[in-house]
N, CA, C and O atoms as a MOPAC input file, in Angstrom:
PM7 MOZYME 1SCF
protein

 N    130.72300 1    47.75600 1   117.81300 1
 C    129.90000 1    48.01200 1   116.55600 1
 C    129.93200 1    49.57600 1   116.28300 1
 O    129.50100 1    50.45000 1   117.03500 1
 N    130.54200 1    49.74100 1   115.03700 1
 C    130.60900 1    51.16800 1   114.58500 1
 C    129.34800 1    51.74900 1   114.28500 1
 O    128.46000 1    50.94900 1   113.99000 1
 N    129.06400 1    52.96800 1   114.29400 1
 C    128.01600 1    53.60500 1   113.91900 1
 C    128.13800 1    54.53100 1   112.90500 1
 O    129.29300 1    54.94000 1   112.78400 1
 N    127.19800 1    55.08300 1   112.00000 1
 C    127.42000 1    55.97900 1   110.96800 1
 C    126.44900 1    56.58500 1   110.71900 1
 O    125.36700 1    56.08300 1   111.02100 1
 N    126.50400 1    57.98200 1   110.02800 1
 C    125.39100 1    58.73100 1   109.68600 1
 C    124.76500 1    58.16300 1   108.08700 1
 O    125.58200 1    57.94400 1   107.19200 1
 N    123.58100 1    58.00000 1   107.89200 1
 C    123.08800 1    57.70500 1   106.62900 1
 C    122.65100 1    58.86700 1   105.75200 1
 O    122.61600 1    58.80900 1   104.52300 1
 N    122.31700 1    59.94100 1   106.49100 1
 C    121.78400 1    61.21700 1   105.65200 1
 C    122.74700 1    62.06800 1   105.39300 1
 O    123.61200 1    62.21300 1   106.25700 1
 N    122.82600 1    62.78500 1   104.22700 1
 C    123.84800 1    63.89400 1   103.94700 1
 C    122.91200 1    64.95900 1   103.11800 1
 O    121.94600 1    64.63300 1   102.42800 1
 N    123.28700 1    66.01300 1   103.27800 1
 C    122.78800 1    67.16900 1   102.36200 1
 C    123.92000 1    67.43000 1   101.17500 1
 O    125.07200 1    67.84500 1   101.29800 1
 N    123.14000 1    67.01600 1    99.90800 1
 C    123.91400 1    67.18900 1    98.81900 1
 C    123.60000 1    68.65600 1    98.21100 1
 O    122.45700 1    69.05400 1    97.98300 1
 N    124.88000 1    69.46600 1    97.96100 1
 C    124.70200 1    70.84600 1    97.47100 1
 C    125.28700 1    70.69000 1    96.16800 1
 O    126.36900 1    70.11900 1    96.03700 1
 N    124.55900 1    71.22100 1    95.06500 1
 C    124.95600 1    71.27300 1    93.67100 1
 C    125.77400 1    72.35300 1    93.34200 1
 O    125.33900 1    73.50400 1    93.38700 1
 N    127.01100 1    72.06800 1    92.98800 1
 C    128.00700 1    73.38500 1    92.77900 1
 C    127.65900 1    74.13800 1    91.64100 1
 O    128.34300 1    75.12800 1    91.38200 1
 N    126.60500 1    73.80000 1    90.84000 1
 C    126.30200 1    74.48100 1    89.58300 1
 C    125.23900 1    75.61200 1    90.05500 1
 O    125.46700 1    76.78800 1    89.76800 1
 N    124.16400 1    75.27800 1    90.72600 1
 C    123.11100 1    76.20600 1    90.96100 1
 C    122.86000 1    76.50200 1    92.57900 1
 O    122.15100 1    77.45300 1    92.90900 1
 N    123.53300 1    75.56500 1    93.65300 1
 C    123.43700 1    75.61300 1    94.99000 1
 C    122.35500 1    75.11300 1    95.36400 1
 O    122.04700 1    75.43300 1    96.51200 1
 N    121.48200 1    74.28700 1    94.71200 1
 C    120.30200 1    73.79400 1    95.30600 1
 C    120.88800 1    72.67900 1    96.34700 1
 O    121.99400 1    72.14600 1    96.26400 1
 N    119.91900 1    72.45500 1    97.32000 1
 C    120.39100 1    71.52500 1    98.45100 1
 C    119.26700 1    70.44500 1    98.70000 1
 O    118.06800 1    70.71100 1    98.78500 1
 N    119.77400 1    69.30300 1    98.79500 1
 C    118.62400 1    68.18100 1    99.10400 1
 C    119.17900 1    67.24700 1   100.14000 1
 O    120.34500 1    66.90200 1    99.95200 1
 N    118.57300 1    66.77900 1   101.18300 1
 C    118.73600 1    65.81400 1   102.05200 1
 C    118.42600 1    64.45400 1   101.49600 1
 O    117.27400 1    64.15500 1   101.18100 1
 N    119.59400 1    63.49700 1   101.35200 1
 C    119.43700 1    62.29500 1   100.67900 1
 C    120.04600 1    61.09600 1   101.72500 1
 O    120.86800 1    61.33100 1   102.61000 1
 N    119.50700 1    59.86500 1   101.45200 1
 C    119.89600 1    58.91000 1   102.43200 1
 C    120.79200 1    57.96100 1   101.46200 1
 O    120.44700 1    57.45600 1   100.39300 1
 N    121.96800 1    57.86600 1   102.09600 1
 C    123.10100 1    57.01600 1   101.47700 1
 C    122.91900 1    55.40600 1   101.55000 1
 O    122.45100 1    54.80500 1   102.51600 1
 N    123.31300 1    54.91000 1   100.51700 1
 C    123.18900 1    53.56400 1   100.51900 1
 C    124.49900 1    52.84800 1   101.14400 1
 O    125.64200 1    53.25900 1   100.94500 1
 N    124.16500 1    51.70000 1   101.94200 1
 C    125.40000 1    51.11700 1   102.66800 1
 C    126.00800 1    50.18000 1   101.89100 1
 O    127.09200 1    49.73800 1   102.27000 1
 N    125.42200 1    49.71100 1   100.67200 1
 C    126.11500 1    48.37700 1    99.98000 1
 C    126.44800 1    48.78300 1    98.63600 1
 O    126.76500 1    47.86400 1    97.88000 1
 N    126.44900 1    49.95800 1    98.17000 1
 C    126.76000 1    50.37100 1    96.96400 1
 C    127.21100 1    51.95500 1    96.78000 1
 O    126.72000 1    52.84200 1    97.47700 1
 N    127.91900 1    52.13000 1    96.05000 1
 C    128.46100 1    53.59100 1    95.72300 1
 C    127.49000 1    54.16800 1    94.68400 1
 O    126.96800 1    53.45200 1    93.82900 1
 N    127.26300 1    55.51700 1    94.78800 1
 C    126.44300 1    56.40300 1    94.04400 1
 C    127.38700 1    57.05100 1    93.25200 1
 O    127.93200 1    57.93800 1    93.90800 1
 N    127.85300 1    56.96500 1    91.98000 1
 C    128.70200 1    57.70200 1    91.21000 1
 C    128.15600 1    58.94000 1    90.28700 1
 O    128.84300 1    59.77100 1    89.69300 1
 N    126.83900 1    58.84100 1    90.32700 1
 C    126.02600 1    59.86900 1    89.56300 1
 C    124.79700 1    60.33400 1    90.18100 1
 O    124.07200 1    59.55800 1    90.80200 1
 N    124.52100 1    61.61200 1    90.03200 1
 C    123.55700 1    62.02900 1    90.79800 1
 C    122.86600 1    63.57200 1    90.16500 1
 O    123.40700 1    64.67700 1    90.16500 1
 N    121.71600 1    63.25000 1    89.73200 1
 C    120.95100 1    64.30400 1    89.04500 1
 C    120.39800 1    65.46800 1    89.92900 1
 O    119.43700 1    65.17100 1    90.63900 1
 N    120.87600 1    66.77600 1    89.99000 1
 C    120.28700 1    67.85900 1    90.71500 1
 C    118.87500 1    67.92100 1    90.26900 1
 O    118.52100 1    67.88800 1    89.09000 1
 N    117.97300 1    68.02900 1    91.46500 1
 C    116.73300 1    68.49600 1    91.06700 1
 C    116.42600 1    69.89400 1    90.87300 1
 O    115.33800 1    70.28400 1    90.45100 1
 N    117.43400 1    70.68000 1    91.19700 1
 C    117.30100 1    72.10700 1    90.78400 1
 C    117.63800 1    72.52100 1    89.41100 1
 O    116.91600 1    73.27400 1    88.75800 1
 N    118.75100 1    72.01700 1    88.97800 1
 C    119.10100 1    72.50100 1    87.68400 1
 C    119.40900 1    71.36200 1    86.57400 1
 O    119.84100 1    71.65200 1    85.45800 1
 N    119.15100 1    70.07700 1    86.98300 1
 C    119.22700 1    68.89600 1    86.37200 1
 C    120.84000 1    68.70700 1    85.98600 1
 O    121.09600 1    67.95600 1    85.04500 1
 N    121.60700 1    69.17200 1    86.47800 1
 C    123.36100 1    68.97000 1    86.34400 1
 C    123.45000 1    67.54800 1    86.71500 1
 O    122.83700 1    67.17100 1    87.71400 1
 N    124.10300 1    66.77000 1    86.06300 1
 C    124.44800 1    65.33000 1    86.41600 1
 C    125.92500 1    65.48500 1    86.92300 1
 O    126.91800 1    65.78200 1    86.25900 1
 N    125.81100 1    65.17100 1    88.44900 1
 C    127.13100 1    65.39400 1    89.20400 1
 C    127.85100 1    64.08300 1    89.21100 1
 O    127.12200 1    63.09100 1    89.23000 1
 N    129.16700 1    63.88700 1    89.19900 1
 C    130.06400 1    62.98600 1    89.19700 1
 C    131.05200 1    63.17000 1    90.16500 1
 O    131.35900 1    64.34900 1    90.33900 1
 N    131.68400 1    62.28100 1    90.89800 1
 C    132.75000 1    62.46000 1    91.97900 1
 C    133.70000 1    63.16400 1    91.37800 1
 O    133.86900 1    63.12900 1    90.15900 1
 N    134.51500 1    63.97800 1    92.31500 1
 C    135.57600 1    64.71400 1    92.01000 1
 C    136.74300 1    63.92000 1    92.23600 1
 O    136.85600 1    63.12200 1    93.16700 1
 N    137.75500 1    64.19500 1    91.21800 1
 C    138.95500 1    63.37400 1    91.38100 1
 C    139.42900 1    63.23000 1    92.93900 1
 O    139.37600 1    64.12100 1    93.78600 1
 N    139.81100 1    62.15700 1    93.07900 1
 C    140.08400 1    61.74700 1    94.38100 1
 C    139.09700 1    61.23100 1    95.53900 1
 O    139.42000 1    60.87700 1    96.67300 1
 N    137.76800 1    61.27900 1    94.95300 1
 C    136.71500 1    61.09600 1    95.91400 1
 C    135.96900 1    59.88600 1    95.14500 1
 O    135.81900 1    59.83900 1    93.92500 1
 N    135.52800 1    58.91300 1    96.07500 1
 C    134.80900 1    57.74700 1    95.50200 1
 C    133.33500 1    57.82300 1    95.10000 1
 O    132.87800 1    56.93900 1    94.37600 1
 N    132.57500 1    58.81600 1    95.52400 1
 C    131.09500 1    59.01700 1    95.30200 1
 C    130.85500 1    60.38200 1    95.15100 1
 O    131.71100 1    61.25000 1    95.31900 1
 N    129.52400 1    60.60500 1    94.78800 1
 C    129.04300 1    61.93900 1    94.98100 1
 C    128.87300 1    62.48800 1    96.21900 1
 O    128.86000 1    63.71200 1    96.35400 1
 N    128.72900 1    61.66600 1    97.23400 1
 C    128.46100 1    61.96000 1    98.54300 1
 C    129.79300 1    62.55900 1    99.09500 1
 O    129.73500 1    63.65100 1    99.66000 1
 N    130.93700 1    61.94500 1    98.97400 1
 C    132.24000 1    62.29100 1    99.33300 1
 C    132.48700 1    63.87800 1    98.69700 1
 O    132.99400 1    64.79600 1    99.34300 1
 N    132.03300 1    63.96800 1    97.35700 1
 C    132.18500 1    65.09000 1    96.96100 1
 C    131.39500 1    66.27600 1    97.05500 1
 O    131.87900 1    67.39500 1    96.88800 1
 N    130.26900 1    66.07900 1    97.30200 1
 C    129.03100 1    67.07200 1    97.42200 1
 C    128.19900 1    67.12000 1    98.60400 1
 O    127.48700 1    68.10200 1    98.81600 1
 N    128.24200 1    66.05100 1    99.45200 1
 C    127.55600 1    65.92100 1   100.62600 1
 C    128.13100 1    66.48700 1   101.91500 1
 O    129.32000 1    66.69400 1   102.15600 1
 N    127.11800 1    66.69500 1   102.67300 1
 C    127.71900 1    67.37700 1   104.11500 1
 C    128.45800 1    66.27800 1   104.88000 1
 O    129.24700 1    66.57500 1   105.77700 1
 N    128.20400 1    64.97200 1   104.52300 1
 C    128.69600 1    63.83500 1   105.38900 1
 C    129.21100 1    62.83000 1   104.39200 1
 O    128.39600 1    62.38700 1   103.58300 1
 N    130.59200 1    62.37000 1   104.33900 1
 C    131.20100 1    61.38100 1   103.64200 1
 C    130.40700 1    60.10000 1   103.69300 1
 O    129.63500 1    59.90800 1   104.63300 1
 N    130.56700 1    59.16400 1   102.67400 1
 C    129.83000 1    57.90500 1   102.65400 1
 C    129.94800 1    57.07400 1   103.57400 1
 O    130.98800 1    57.24700 1   104.21000 1
 N    129.10800 1    55.94900 1   104.04300 1
 C    129.38200 1    55.14300 1   105.09800 1
 C    130.76500 1    54.25700 1   105.41300 1
 O    131.24200 1    54.08900 1   106.53500 1
 N    131.22400 1    53.80200 1   104.32700 1
 C    132.42500 1    53.03200 1   104.31500 1
 C    133.60300 1    53.86500 1   105.01700 1
 O    134.31400 1    53.34200 1   105.87500 1
 N    133.77600 1    55.29400 1   104.56600 1
 C    134.64500 1    56.30100 1   105.05900 1
 C    134.53200 1    56.54800 1   106.20000 1
 O    135.55800 1    56.71700 1   106.86100 1
 N    133.17900 1    56.65600 1   106.84500 1
 C    132.81200 1    56.92400 1   108.13700 1
 C    133.34500 1    56.01600 1   109.16300 1
 O    133.78800 1    56.43200 1   110.23300 1
 N    133.30000 1    54.71300 1   108.81900 1
 C    133.73200 1    53.65800 1   109.72100 1
 C    135.08300 1    53.19900 1   109.55200 1
 O    135.55900 1    52.31400 1   110.26300 1
 N    135.76300 1    53.81900 1   108.56200 1
 C    137.26500 1    53.44300 1   108.32300 1
 C    137.52100 1    52.31400 1   107.64600 1
 O    138.60000 1    51.74400 1   107.81100 1
 N    136.49500 1    51.78400 1   106.71800 1
 C    136.73800 1    50.71900 1   106.08600 1
 C    137.15200 1    50.92600 1   104.71200 1
 O    137.15500 1    49.96700 1   103.94000 1
 N    137.52000 1    52.14200 1   104.31000 1
 C    138.03400 1    52.49100 1   103.18800 1
 C    136.94200 1    52.95800 1   102.17000 1
 O    135.77800 1    52.68700 1   102.46500 1
 N    137.16000 1    53.55700 1   101.13200 1
 C    136.32800 1    54.16400 1    99.90600 1
 C    135.34400 1    52.86100 1    99.51800 1
 O    135.73600 1    51.69500 1    99.46900 1
 N    134.08900 1    53.28300 1    99.27600 1
 C    132.96300 1    52.24700 1    98.76500 1
 C    133.59500 1    51.89500 1    97.40400 1
 O    133.62500 1    50.71400 1    97.05900 1
 N    134.08500 1    52.83100 1    96.63900 1
 C    134.55300 1    52.40800 1    95.18200 1
 C    135.56600 1    51.31700 1    95.22600 1
 O    135.50900 1    50.48200 1    94.32400 1
 N    136.60100 1    51.18500 1    96.25500 1
 C    137.60400 1    50.16700 1    96.15900 1
 C    137.21600 1    49.06400 1    97.03000 1
 O    138.13000 1    48.24200 1    97.09200 1
 N    136.07400 1    48.70300 1    97.81100 1
 C    135.58100 1    47.65500 1    98.76600 1
 C    135.44300 1    46.54400 1    97.88700 1
 O    135.04700 1    45.46100 1    98.31700 1

């Protein structure tokens, strides 16, 4: 059985605000509103979700090697 981390620290590229979030295991999160400046974050080109783009930990599917949650 593969294990993975569910918590990631999202850092807003606009204002630098950081927040610990729990990632879902059954869905992608393509949008995330920063609690600091209210900027709507979207995945960067080549990333499948906001966690892969702005989080300290990649999304669970990438952690366990099953591929991007966006293409699963």
